[in-house]
N, C-alpha and C positions, 0 to 999 in steps of 0.2 A: 504494500500500500504506500502510495506517495502522497505528499501534501504540498499543494502550491502555496507559495508565500507572496504577498503583495505589500510593498512598502508604503502605499498610499492610504491615508486614513479614510475610513468610511464615514460620511456625514450623516446619512440616514438610510434606512431600508424601506422600500415600498413594496407591499404585497397587493397584487391585483387579483381579485376573485373572479370566478366564472360568470357571476351576474353583473360584472362591470364595476362593482364597488371596490374601493381600495382602502388600505390601512397603512399608515406610516409608522414605522418603529424607530424611535430615537435612541434606543439602547437595546442591543440584542445581537443575534448571530444568525447566519445562513450557512448551511453546509450543502454543497452540491456534490453528488456522487456520479462519476462516469467510469465506464470500463473500457479500456483500450488494450487490445492484445492480451486479454485475460488478466490484466492488472487493474485493480480498483484504484481510482484516483479521487481524492477529495479536494475540493476547493472551499476554503473556509473564509468567510468575511465577518469581521467583528466590528461593531459600532459602539464606541464608548464602553468597552468591556474590560473587566479586570480578571486577574487569576481567580479570585474568589467567586466572581460571577460565573466563570467557566465551571468551577467545581459545583456550584449550585445547579447549573444547567445540566451537567452530567448526571447528578443524583436525581434531578427531576425527570429527565428522560428515562432513566432506568426504572424509576418508580412508575411512571406512566406505562412503560412497556410491560412491566410486571403486572400491573393492575388491569391492563387491557388484554392480557393473554398473548402478547406478541413474543414472549420468551418461552412459551410452553411447546413450541414446535408444531403448532397447529395452524400457523399462518401460511396458507398455501400461496399467497400472493408474493412472497419473498422467495427468490430462487437461491439465496445464500443460506446454508445451514448454520445454525448457531451452536 
């Protein structure tokens, strides 16, 4: 797995929903996953984010995944085995 790094600061993150509405995030992160030649590549963008923010996000994501059953092996929409 490789991680892309960008030295330019992110000012804000905008999410555009399928119904045309949008939401601007002034503090947060976006992680894009791509696969090239069998290698998973992650592109991470952080906006006004600290190390403690990252730790809180990781714990939150793991708790969400556990509570929603994403880690129990029954999620057929994910091709990657956990």
